[in-house]
C-alpha positions as CSV (number, residue, x, y, z in Angstrom):
1,M,-28.6,36.3,9.0
2,K,-31.0,34.4,7.3
3,F,-31.4,36.8,5.3
4,F,-27.5,36.8,3.9
5,K,-27.1,33.1,4.6
6,K,-30.2,33.3,1.5
7,H,-29.0,36.1,-0.5
8,L,-24.8,35.4,-0.6
9,P,-23.2,33.2,-1.1
10,F,-21.0,31.1,1.2
11,W,-17.6,32.6,-0.5
12,A,-18.6,35.8,-0.3
13,M,-19.6,35.5,3.4
14,V,-16.1,34.3,4.1
15,I,-14.8,37.7,2.1
16,A,-16.6,39.8,3.8
17,I,-16.3,38.3,7.6
18,M,-12.2,38.0,6.6
19,T,-12.7,41.5,5.1
20,L,-14.2,42.8,8.2
21,T,-12.2,40.6,10.5
22,I,-8.8,42.2,9.6
23,G,-10.5,45.8,8.5
24,V,-11.0,45.4,13.0
25,S,-8.1,44.1,13.9
26,V,-5.9,46.9,11.1
27,A,-8.1,49.6,12.6
28,T,-7.3,48.7,16.6
29,T,-3.7,47.9,16.3
30,V,-3.7,51.7,14.3
31,F,-5.2,52.9,16.9
32,L,-3.4,51.9,19.9
33,I,-0.1,52.8,17.9
34,H,-1.3,56.0,17.2
35,R,-2.5,56.1,20.8
36,D,0.4,55.3,22.1
37,T,2.8,57.7,19.5
38,V,1.3,60.7,20.9
39,A,1.7,60.1,24.2
40,E,5.7,58.7,23.6
41,N,5.1,62.0,21.2
42,K,4.0,64.1,23.8
43,Q,6.1,63.0,27.0
44,A,9.4,63.5,24.1
45,I,8.2,66.8,24.2
46,Q,8.0,68.1,27.9
47,S,11.8,66.4,27.8
48,R,12.9,69.0,25.1
49,I,11.6,71.7,26.2
50,L,12.5,71.9,29.5
51,K,16.2,71.0,28.4
52,I,15.9,73.6,26.4
53,A,14.7,75.7,29.4
54,K,17.7,74.9,31.4
55,S,20.2,75.8,28.5
56,T,18.9,79.5,28.0
57,A,18.8,80.1,31.9
58,K,21.8,79.0,32.1
59,M,23.6,81.5,29.7
60,P,25.9,84.3,31.4
61,E,24.1,86.5,28.6
62,V,20.7,85.6,29.8
63,Q,21.3,86.2,33.5
64,R,23.5,89.5,32.4
65,V,20.4,90.8,30.8
66,I,18.0,89.9,33.3
67,E,20.0,91.1,36.4
68,S,19.8,94.9,34.1
69,S,16.5,94.5,33.7
70,N,15.7,93.9,37.5
71,A,18.3,97.3,38.4
72,G,15.7,99.3,36.1
73,S,17.7,98.9,32.7
74,S,15.8,98.4,29.2
75,A,18.1,96.2,27.7
76,H,16.2,92.8,26.1
77,L,17.7,89.9,24.7
78,Q,15.0,89.9,21.2
79,A,18.5,89.8,18.8
80,Y,20.2,86.5,21.2
81,I,17.3,84.5,21.5
82,K,16.2,84.5,17.9
83,P,19.0,82.2,16.8
84,L,18.1,80.1,19.4
85,V,14.6,79.4,18.5
86,K,15.4,78.1,15.2
87,R,18.4,76.6,16.2
88,D,16.2,74.2,18.8
89,D,13.3,74.1,16.1
90,V,10.7,75.6,18.6
91,D,8.1,77.4,18.6
92,F,8.5,80.6,20.7
93,I,11.5,81.1,23.8
94,V,10.1,83.9,25.7
95,V,12.6,85.1,29.1
96,M,10.6,87.6,31.8
97,N,13.1,89.3,34.6
98,H,11.7,89.3,38.3
99,D,9.1,91.2,37.9
100,L,7.8,89.0,34.3
101,I,8.7,91.2,31.8
102,R,9.0,90.0,29.0
103,L,12.6,90.5,27.4
104,S,12.1,88.1,24.5
105,H,9.1,87.2,23.0
106,P,8.4,85.9,19.0
107,H,6.6,89.2,18.7
108,S,8.5,92.2,18.5
109,Q,6.2,94.7,19.8
110,D,5.4,92.5,22.8
111,V,8.7,92.8,24.5
112,G,9.0,95.0,27.8
113,H,5.4,94.2,28.3
114,H,4.0,92.2,31.5
115,F,3.1,88.3,30.3
116,S,0.0,87.8,29.4
117,S,-1.4,85.8,31.9
118,L,0.9,85.9,36.2
119,R,-1.1,82.6,36.6
120,D,1.3,80.1,34.8
121,P,4.7,81.8,35.7
122,A,4.4,82.3,39.0
123,P,5.3,78.7,40.7
124,A,8.8,79.5,38.7
125,L,9.2,82.5,40.5
126,Q,8.6,79.8,43.7
127,G,11.9,77.7,42.3
128,Q,9.1,75.2,40.8
129,T,9.1,73.8,37.0
130,R,5.6,74.2,35.2
131,Y,3.9,72.8,32.2
132,S,1.3,74.7,30.7
133,T,-1.0,73.8,27.5
134,K,-3.5,76.9,27.1
135,P,-4.3,79.5,24.6
136,G,-1.7,81.9,24.1
137,V,-0.4,84.7,21.6
138,L,0.6,82.0,18.7
139,G,-2.2,80.0,19.9
140,P,-2.7,76.6,22.1
141,E,0.7,75.8,23.2
142,Y,2.6,73.6,25.0
143,R,5.0,75.1,27.4
144,V,7.4,75.2,30.2
145,F,8.1,78.0,32.5
146,Y,11.8,77.4,34.3
147,P,13.1,79.8,37.3
148,V,17.0,81.8,36.5
149,R,19.3,81.7,39.1
150,A,21.9,83.4,40.0
151,H,24.1,83.9,42.8
152,G,21.6,81.2,44.8
153,K,19.0,83.2,44.0
154,I,15.6,83.6,41.0
155,I,16.0,86.2,38.9
156,G,13.6,85.3,36.5
157,V,11.7,82.6,34.3
158,V,12.8,81.5,30.7
159,C,9.1,79.5,29.3
160,V,9.7,77.8,25.7
161,G,6.9,76.2,23.9
162,V,6.0,75.3,20.8
163,T,2.2,75.6,19.6
164,Q,-0.3,72.7,18.5
165,Q,-0.1,73.6,15.3
166,N,3.5,72.4,15.1
167,L,2.8,69.9,17.4
168,N,0.1,68.5,15.3
169,Q,3.0,68.7,12.3
170,Q,5.3,66.5,14.1
171,L,2.9,63.8,15.3
172,Q,1.0,63.7,11.6
173,H,5.1,63.0,10.8
174,K,5.6,60.5,13.0
175,T,2.2,59.0,12.5
176,R,2.4,58.9,9.0
177,P,4.0,56.0,8.0
178,I,1.6,54.1,10.5
179,L,-1.6,55.1,9.1
180,I,0.3,54.8,5.8
181,G,0.6,50.3,6.6
182,G,-2.4,50.3,8.0
183,L,-4.2,51.1,5.2
184,L,-1.7,48.6,3.0
185,G,-2.8,45.9,5.5
186,L,-6.2,46.7,5.1
187,L,-5.6,46.3,1.6
188,V,-3.6,43.2,1.5
189,G,-6.4,41.7,4.1
190,L,-8.7,42.3,1.3
191,V,-7.1,40.8,-1.5
192,L,-6.1,37.6,0.8
193,S,-9.5,37.5,2.2
194,V,-10.7,37.1,-1.8
195,L,-8.3,34.5,-2.6
196,L,-9.2,32.9,0.6
197,G,-13.4,33.2,-0.5
198,M,-12.1,32.3,-4.8
199,Y,-10.0,28.9,-3.5
200,L,-13.2,27.8,-1.2
201,R,-15.4,28.4,-3.7
202,Y,-13.0,26.3,-5.7
203,L,-12.6,23.7,-3.3
204,L,-16.4,23.2,-2.5
205,L,-16.7,22.9,-6.6
206,G,-19.1,26.3,-6.4
207,M,-21.5,25.3,-4.3
208,E,-22.7,25.9,-0.8
209,P,-22.4,23.9,2.1
210,S,-25.9,23.0,2.4
211,E,-25.6,21.9,-0.5
212,I,-23.3,19.7,0.5
213,S,-24.9,18.3,3.2
214,E,-27.6,17.7,1.5
215,Q,-25.7,15.6,-1.3
216,T,-23.7,13.3,1.0
217,A,-27.0,12.7,2.9
218,Q,-27.9,11.5,0.0
219,Q,-25.6,9.8,-1.5
220,A,-25.1,8.2,1.5
221,L,-29.3,6.8,1.5
222,I,-28.1,5.6,-2.3
223,D,-25.3,4.0,-1.2
224,N,-26.9,2.1,2.0
225,S,-29.8,1.4,-0.2
226,L,-27.5,-0.8,-3.2
227,P,-27.4,-4.4,-3.8
228,E,-23.8,-4.5,-4.2
229,G,-21.6,-3.5,-1.7
230,V,-19.6,0.0,-2.1
231,I,-15.9,0.6,-0.6
232,A,-13.8,3.9,-1.0
233,I,-9.9,4.2,0.0
234,N,-7.4,7.0,0.3
235,R,-4.5,6.9,-1.7
236,D,-2.9,5.7,2.7
237,G,-5.1,3.0,2.2
238,V,-7.8,4.7,5.4
239,V,-12.0,4.3,4.7
240,I,-13.0,6.7,3.3
241,S,-16.6,5.5,2.8
242,A,-18.2,2.7,3.3
243,N,-21.6,1.5,2.7
244,H,-23.7,-1.5,5.0
245,T,-23.8,-4.0,2.6
246,A,-19.8,-4.2,2.5
247,Q,-20.2,-4.0,5.9
248,S,-22.7,-7.4,6.0
249,L,-21.1,-9.1,3.3
250,F,-17.9,-9.0,5.1
251,G,-18.7,-9.5,7.9
252,Q,-16.6,-7.0,10.2
253,E,-17.0,-3.4,11.2
254,L,-15.5,-0.8,8.4
255,V,-14.0,2.2,10.3
256,V,-14.3,5.6,8.5
257,N,-10.9,7.4,8.8
258,Q,-9.5,4.1,9.9
259,A,-7.1,1.5,7.8
260,L,-8.8,-1.3,5.8
261,P,-7.6,-4.6,7.1
262,M,-4.7,-5.5,4.9
263,D,-6.4,-9.2,4.4
264,L,-9.4,-7.1,2.2
265,R,-6.8,-4.6,1.0
266,E,-5.2,-7.1,-0.7
267,I,-8.2,-8.5,-1.9
268,L,-10.1,-5.6,-3.2
269,F,-7.3,-3.3,-4.7
270,T,-5.1,-5.3,-6.3
271,G,-3.3,-4.5,-9.4
272,A,-5.7,-7.0,-11.0
273,A,-8.8,-6.3,-9.4
274,V,-7.8,-2.8,-11.3
275,T,-7.0,-4.5,-14.1
276,Q,-9.4,-6.5,-15.0
277,A,-11.9,-3.7,-14.1
278,A,-12.9,-2.0,-17.6
279,T,-13.8,-5.7,-18.3
280,G,-16.5,-6.1,-15.6
281,G,-14.5,-7.0,-12.6
282,I,-12.8,-10.1,-11.4
283,E,-13.4,-12.6,-9.5
284,A,-11.7,-13.3,-5.7
285,S,-12.8,-15.8,-3.1
286,F,-13.6,-14.1,0.7
287,R,-14.2,-16.8,3.2
288,D,-17.1,-19.2,2.4
289,K,-18.4,-16.4,-0.3
290,Q,-17.1,-15.7,-4.2
291,L,-17.0,-12.1,-5.3
292,L,-16.4,-10.3,-8.1
293,L,-15.1,-6.9,-7.8
294,S,-14.8,-3.9,-9.9
295,T,-11.9,-1.7,-8.7
296,N,-11.1,2.3,-10.4
297,D,-9.7,5.2,-9.1
298,L,-10.8,8.0,-7.6
299,L,-10.2,11.0,-9.6
300,V,-10.5,14.6,-8.4
301,R,-10.1,17.1,-10.9
302,G,-7.6,15.0,-12.8
303,K,-5.6,14.7,-9.7
304,Q,-6.0,10.8,-7.7
305,I,-7.3,10.8,-4.2
306,G,-7.8,7.5,-3.6
307,Q,-10.0,4.3,-4.9
308,V,-13.0,3.0,-5.3
309,C,-14.2,-0.7,-5.4
310,L,-18.2,-2.0,-6.4
311,I,-18.2,-5.6,-4.4
312,R,-21.2,-8.1,-5.4
313,D,-21.7,-11.5,-3.8
314,M,-21.7,-14.0,-7.0
315,S,-21.4,-17.2,-4.2
316,E,-25.5,-18.2,-4.9
317,I,-25.2,-17.1,-8.6
318,S,-22.2,-18.6,-9.1
319,G,-23.2,-21.8,-7.8
320,L,-26.4,-21.6,-9.9
321,I,-24.2,-21.6,-12.7
322,D,-22.3,-24.6,-11.5
323,K,-25.9,-26.2,-11.0
324,L,-27.8,-25.6,-14.5
325,A,-24.4,-25.9,-16.3
326,G,-24.4,-29.2,-14.9
327,T,-27.7,-29.9,-15.6
328,E,-27.2,-28.9,-19.0
329,H,-24.3,-31.1,-19.2
330,Y,-27.0,-33.7,-18.3
331,V,-29.3,-33.1,-20.2
332,S,-27.5,-32.3,-23.1
333,S,-25.9,-36.1,-23.2
334,L,-29.3,-37.6,-22.6
335,R,-29.8,-36.2,-25.7
336,G,-27.2,-37.3,-28.2
337,Q,-27.5,-40.5,-26.6
338,T,-31.6,-40.4,-27.6
339,H,-30.8,-39.3,-30.5
340,E,-28.1,-42.4,-30.8
341,F,-30.7,-45.1,-29.3
342,M,-32.4,-43.7,-32.6
343,N,-30.0,-44.8,-35.4
344,Q,-29.0,-47.9,-33.2
345,L,-32.7,-49.1,-33.2
346,Q,-32.6,-48.3,-36.6
347,V,-29.7,-50.8,-36.9
348,I,-31.2,-52.9,-35.4
349,N,-33.9,-53.1,-36.7
350,G,-32.3,-53.6,-40.4
351,L,-30.6,-56.2,-39.2
352,L,-33.8,-58.2,-37.8
353,E,-36.0,-57.7,-40.9
354,L,-32.3,-59.5,-42.3
355,E,-32.5,-61.8,-40.2
356,E,-29.1,-61.7,-39.0
357,Y,-30.5,-62.7,-35.5
358,P,-26.4,-63.4,-33.8
359,R,-25.1,-60.0,-35.6
360,A,-28.2,-58.4,-34.2
361,L,-27.6,-59.7,-30.9
362,E,-24.5,-58.1,-30.8
363,F,-24.8,-54.5,-31.6
364,V,-27.1,-55.0,-28.8
365,G,-24.9,-56.0,-26.6
366,Q,-21.8,-53.8,-27.7
367,I,-24.9,-50.9,-27.1
368,T,-25.7,-51.9,-24.0
369,D,-21.5,-51.9,-22.7
370,N,-21.3,-48.7,-24.3
371,Y,-24.1,-47.0,-22.2
372,H,-23.0,-48.6,-18.7
373,H,-19.3,-47.6,-19.7
374,D,-20.4,-43.9,-20.2
375,I,-23.3,-42.9,-18.1
376,G,-25.2,-45.9,-16.8
377,Y,-21.8,-46.0,-14.6
378,V,-22.3,-43.0,-13.3
379,T,-25.8,-42.5,-12.7
380,D,-26.1,-46.3,-11.1
381,K,-23.3,-45.3,-8.4
382,I,-25.0,-41.5,-8.4
383,K,-28.2,-40.5,-7.3
384,W,-27.1,-36.9,-8.2
385,P,-28.4,-35.1,-11.0
386,A,-26.7,-32.3,-10.8
387,M,-23.3,-34.0,-10.0
388,I,-24.1,-35.9,-12.7
389,G,-24.5,-33.4,-15.3
390,L,-20.9,-31.7,-14.1
391,I,-19.5,-35.0,-14.0
392,L,-20.5,-35.6,-17.7
393,G,-19.2,-31.8,-18.4
394,K,-16.0,-32.5,-17.0
395,S,-15.2,-35.9,-18.5
396,K,-16.3,-34.5,-21.7
397,E,-13.7,-31.8,-20.9
398,A,-11.0,-34.7,-20.3
399,K,-11.6,-36.5,-23.0
400,E,-11.4,-33.5,-25.5
401,Q,-7.9,-33.1,-24.3
402,G,-6.6,-36.3,-24.4
403,I,-7.3,-37.5,-20.5
404,T,-8.9,-40.4,-19.4
405,F,-11.6,-39.9,-16.9
406,K,-13.5,-42.3,-14.4
407,V,-15.8,-42.7,-11.7
408,A,-14.6,-45.3,-8.7
409,E,-16.1,-48.4,-8.8
410,D,-16.7,-48.1,-4.9
411,A,-18.1,-44.2,-5.7
412,S,-22.0,-44.1,-3.6
413,V,-24.5,-41.7,-3.3
414,P,-27.9,-43.0,-3.0
415,Q,-30.8,-40.8,-3.9
416,A,-30.4,-37.2,-1.5
417,T,-31.3,-34.0,-1.7
418,F,-29.3,-31.2,-0.3
419,D,-30.0,-28.0,0.8
420,G,-29.2,-25.0,-1.6
421,K,-26.5,-23.3,0.2
422,V,-24.8,-26.8,0.5
423,E,-25.8,-27.8,-2.7
424,V,-23.8,-24.9,-4.4
425,L,-20.8,-25.2,-2.0
426,L,-20.5,-29.2,-2.5
427,L,-20.1,-28.5,-6.5
428,R,-18.0,-25.9,-6.6
429,I,-15.7,-27.6,-4.3
430,V,-15.9,-30.7,-6.8
431,S,-16.2,-29.0,-9.8
432,N,-13.0,-26.8,-8.8
433,L,-10.9,-30.1,-8.1
434,L,-11.5,-31.6,-11.0
435,D,-9.8,-28.4,-12.7
436,N,-7.1,-28.6,-11.2
437,A,-6.7,-31.9,-11.7
438,I,-7.3,-31.3,-15.8
439,G,-4.7,-28.5,-15.2
440,A,-2.1,-30.7,-13.6
441,I,-2.4,-32.6,-16.4
442,R,0.2,-31.0,-19.0
443,Q,1.3,-33.1,-21.9
444,P,-1.4,-35.9,-21.7
445,D,-0.5,-39.3,-23.2
446,D,-1.8,-42.6,-22.5
447,Q,-1.2,-42.9,-18.7
448,S,-2.8,-39.2,-18.1
449,L,-6.2,-40.3,-15.9
450,I,-8.0,-38.7,-13.5
451,S,-10.6,-40.1,-10.9
452,L,-13.3,-38.7,-8.9
453,K,-14.6,-41.1,-6.0
454,L,-17.8,-39.7,-4.1
455,V,-19.2,-41.6,-1.0
456,L,-22.4,-40.5,0.4
457,T,-21.7,-42.1,3.6
458,G,-25.1,-40.6,6.6
459,S,-24.1,-37.0,6.8
460,Q,-21.0,-37.3,5.7
461,L,-19.6,-36.9,1.8
462,Q,-16.0,-37.8,1.2
463,I,-14.8,-36.5,-2.4
464,V,-11.5,-37.7,-3.5
465,V,-10.2,-36.9,-6.4
466,S,-6.3,-38.5,-7.7
467,D,-4.3,-37.2,-10.5
468,T,-1.6,-38.2,-12.7
469,G,-0.1,-34.2,-13.2
470,S,2.9,-32.9,-12.4
471,G,1.6,-33.3,-8.5
472,I,2.6,-30.2,-6.0
473,A,6.1,-29.3,-4.1
474,P,6.1,-29.1,-0.7
475,D,7.0,-25.6,-0.7
476,V,3.8,-25.0,-2.9
477,R,1.7,-26.6,-0.5
478,Q,2.0,-24.1,2.0
479,Q,0.9,-21.9,-0.2
480,M,-1.5,-22.8,-2.5
481,F,-4.8,-21.5,-0.6
482,T,-3.4,-18.0,-0.9
483,Q,-5.4,-15.7,-2.8
484,G,-3.9,-15.6,-6.0
485,F,-0.7,-17.7,-5.6
486,S,-0.9,-19.8,-8.7
487,T,2.2,-21.1,-10.7
488,K,0.8,-21.0,-13.8
489,G,0.5,-17.2,-14.1
490,P,-0.6,-13.7,-12.8
491,H,-4.1,-13.5,-12.7
492,R,-4.7,-16.6,-11.0
493,G,-5.1,-18.8,-8.3
494,Y,-7.9,-18.2,-6.8
495,G,-9.6,-22.4,-7.4
496,M,-7.2,-23.5,-4.4
497,G,-9.0,-20.2,-2.6
498,I,-12.6,-21.2,-3.4
499,I,-11.9,-24.9,-2.6
500,H,-11.1,-23.9,0.8
501,A,-14.0,-21.4,1.5
502,A,-16.5,-24.2,0.5
503,V,-14.6,-26.9,2.9
504,T,-14.5,-24.3,5.8
505,A,-17.8,-23.2,5.5
506,L,-18.8,-27.2,5.3
507,H,-16.6,-27.6,8.9
508,G,-15.1,-30.2,7.3
509,Q,-10.9,-31.2,5.9
510,L,-9.0,-31.2,3.6
511,T,-6.0,-33.5,3.1
512,I,-3.6,-33.7,0.3
513,T,-0.7,-36.8,-0.6
514,D,0.9,-37.6,-2.9
515,N,-0.1,-40.1,-5.9
516,Q,1.1,-42.9,-7.4
517,P,4.0,-43.5,-9.1
518,Y,2.9,-40.1,-9.4
519,G,0.6,-37.0,-9.6
520,T,-1.8,-35.7,-6.8
521,V,-4.6,-37.6,-4.4
522,M,-7.2,-34.4,-2.9
523,T,-9.4,-35.9,-0.9
524,V,-12.2,-33.5,1.3
525,L,-14.2,-34.7,4.3
526,V,-17.2,-31.9,4.6
527,E,-20.5,-33.1,6.7
528,T,-24.3,-32.7,5.4
529,K,-26.5,-33.3,7.9
530,E,-27.5,-30.2,9.3
531,A,-28.5,-29.1,5.1
532,L,-30.3,-32.6,4.2
533,K,-34.0,-32.4,4.1
């Protein structure tokens, strides 16, 4: 068996086994049918020759000649019996008198002589019907001996028979269709076996089962070693594959051959994720995680059998990006201020050389007021470099759009160092709240205003962002935290979901109220005690 496994491809073994199985089945069927046909044919021959013997024994002419022969006459039935033999399609009809002298025979020279064997016709003289199979004058014969009665007495015997050669010809005639059908069945089975083998080879992509199992095991090891999550589903949403990273990312068991939970299916396999796959994926939020999704169709020979999604956890990277962006804004602002201060020092130096002391004092006061308004006001209240950088960046963005940005007078964040994960979540909350506030003011004017308030009290941080935008309708508030829901168009609606996930991760609460006279106020209160160093 190992030899065949080693030297024969799987599809060839399937063809051989199927051909052998079909061949044995067909041969067994033909044998059983042939055996039953032979038995039925034998029984039919017995019935037929007995019927012929009975009808011959009752013929008046036969009885008359037998009685005259028993009386010593030399009369015989040779001319009378020959047409009957031809009519009844038997090989011979031998009529004998009481002394078993033949009165008819296929060979005319044997008429008038005793029957070749006295043992076979003897029971018929006693009134019995006897069947016999033995070699005769014409070769192997199958015959019946039947008594001839007249006036209540047995006066002779009728022997009707067929030769074995005749029997074989009849049997061949009946069994030929069976043999032909068997051969056709074997041929059809061989063709179907070949087709099945070729189809299996097509399905298995020309590979052996051992190769498939080895590649499957290797692929599973590779998938489970990937830092990205991989989830594949079929067209019915049933999980085909899910590696360990995907299991840990979503914190739940994804069972192969079971339906993917609907919330994950909406996030991972939406049209937006598929559309954006070619451009590097789309960002989505799940609980406290920021995910980058890349979804593609699974194709086999050009036919879609499902979809596969590559998932990267961007939470820490996204937070670091926000933090670095804030720091970059902070450094850029300080660099700009340094350059401006150098220019301003040159102006002050010139005024002093010209002895324009009152004008120099006035200019220094203006510089102090501007610094306090732009940077000093923020740094005095908030001792958090990354957040300061983020605020300066968002302030610049708002001013570029014609929106006034200010930090509330009662804002207060004393010197504190947060855990990296907590700081990332806090920056994410503030960044998305400010983005939503800027986006809510669609037609800025002189009255457009965004206000930010940060207050750290003990272990709790309060974040309040207010705007003078268009506000949020009650029906929108019920759906605004749903992933992908947005009133601004397709492929949006992730900001509020990100905020909600971050607030939940920090065991906080989010409150939305109307601003006066118009706009929205979003208040977030989160717990940071466990993350404070």
